C-alpha positions as CSV (number, residue, x, y, z in Angstrom):
1,M,137.7,12.4,70.8
2,Y,134.3,11.7,71.6
3,T,134.6,14.9,73.7
4,D,135.5,17.0,70.9
5,M,132.6,15.7,68.6
6,F,130.0,16.6,71.6
7,K,131.3,19.8,72.0
8,L,131.5,20.4,68.5
9,F,127.7,18.9,68.1
10,N,126.8,21.2,70.9
11,E,128.0,24.2,69.5
12,Q,126.3,23.5,66.1
13,S,123.2,22.9,67.7
14,E,123.8,26.0,70.0
15,K,124.3,28.2,66.9
16,A,121.5,26.6,64.9
17,L,118.7,27.0,67.7
18,Q,119.9,30.6,68.3
19,P,117.1,32.3,66.2
20,Y,114.6,30.3,67.5
21,V,115.6,31.7,71.3
22,K,115.9,35.4,70.1
23,F,112.7,34.7,68.9
24,N,111.3,33.1,71.7
25,K,112.4,35.8,73.9
26,L,110.9,38.3,71.7
27,M,107.4,36.7,72.0
28,A,107.7,36.2,75.8
29,K,109.2,40.2,76.0
30,N,105.4,40.9,73.9
31,A,103.3,38.6,75.9
32,E,104.3,40.3,79.2
33,V,103.8,43.9,77.4
34,L,100.7,43.3,76.3
35,T,99.5,41.4,79.7
36,E,100.9,44.5,81.8
37,L,98.4,46.9,79.0
38,Q,95.7,44.6,79.2
39,L,95.5,44.3,83.2
40,N,95.7,48.4,83.1
41,A,92.9,48.8,81.0
42,V,90.9,46.3,82.7
43,R,91.9,48.3,86.0
44,T,91.2,51.6,84.8
45,Y,87.7,50.2,83.1
46,S,86.7,48.4,86.4
47,E,87.3,52.0,88.3
48,I,85.1,53.9,85.6
49,G,82.3,51.3,86.1
50,L,81.9,51.2,90.1
51,S,82.9,54.8,90.0
52,Q,79.3,55.0,88.0
53,M,77.5,52.2,90.0
54,K,78.5,54.5,93.2
55,A,77.0,57.9,91.7
56,A,74.1,55.9,90.5
57,T,73.3,54.7,94.1
58,E,73.6,58.1,95.1
59,V,70.3,59.6,92.9
60,K,67.5,60.3,95.3
61,D,65.6,62.8,93.7
62,V,65.0,64.7,90.3
63,S,67.8,67.3,91.4
64,S,70.5,64.7,92.2
65,L,69.4,62.7,88.7
66,A,70.0,65.9,86.9
67,V,73.7,66.3,88.6
68,F,74.2,62.3,88.1
69,N,73.2,63.3,84.2
70,S,75.2,66.1,83.6
71,N,78.6,64.3,84.9
72,Q,77.7,61.6,82.1
73,M,79.5,63.3,79.4
74,A,82.4,63.7,81.7
75,V,82.6,60.3,82.3
76,L,82.1,59.4,78.7
77,T,84.9,61.8,77.6
78,R,87.3,60.2,79.9
79,L,86.2,56.6,78.7
80,S,86.7,57.7,75.2
81,Q,90.3,59.4,76.2
82,Q,91.4,56.1,78.1
83,M,90.4,54.1,74.9
84,M,92.4,56.1,72.7
85,D,95.2,56.2,74.8
86,D,94.8,52.4,74.9
87,S,94.7,52.0,71.3
88,N,97.7,54.4,70.9
89,K,99.5,51.7,73.0
90,L,98.7,49.0,71.2
91,Q,99.9,50.2,68.1
92,N,103.0,51.2,69.7
93,I,103.4,47.9,71.2
94,A,102.7,46.7,67.8
95,K,105.0,48.7,65.5
96,E,107.9,47.8,68.5
97,F,107.2,43.9,67.4
98,K,107.0,44.3,64.2
99,Q,110.4,46.0,64.1
100,D,112.3,43.6,66.4
101,V,111.2,41.0,64.2
102,E,112.2,42.5,61.1
103,E,115.5,43.4,62.8
104,L,115.9,39.2,64.2
105,T,114.9,38.3,60.4
106,N,117.3,40.7,59.0
107,E,120.1,39.2,61.4
108,N,118.8,35.6,60.4
109,I,119.4,36.5,56.6
110,K,122.4,37.6,56.7
111,A,123.9,35.1,59.0
112,A,123.0,32.4,56.4
113,T,123.8,34.4,53.4
114,P,127.5,33.6,52.4
115,A,129.2,36.7,52.1
């Protein structure tokens, strides 16, 4: 008798907590994707900054300064393109997360609504 009662309680608890488990998995997945995006962004921006510092140390005279300055436009173009790419990736991540949360919400509403 007690075995059946505990089994029923366990099944009901599992069913009741299932939406929370799904949501927590979704949050963990989203945090992982965002962390990866941020790590890649930091790596890329650090590489750009370090390469600029190295290039600045190579300036020894007026002609090398002119070369350094002429390369600045290419670096700024690369930087702005990288920022646009990162922004688009972030928007896609946010859209996907929103869709996943909406799907989860709709599933829960359907499950909670009597037929």
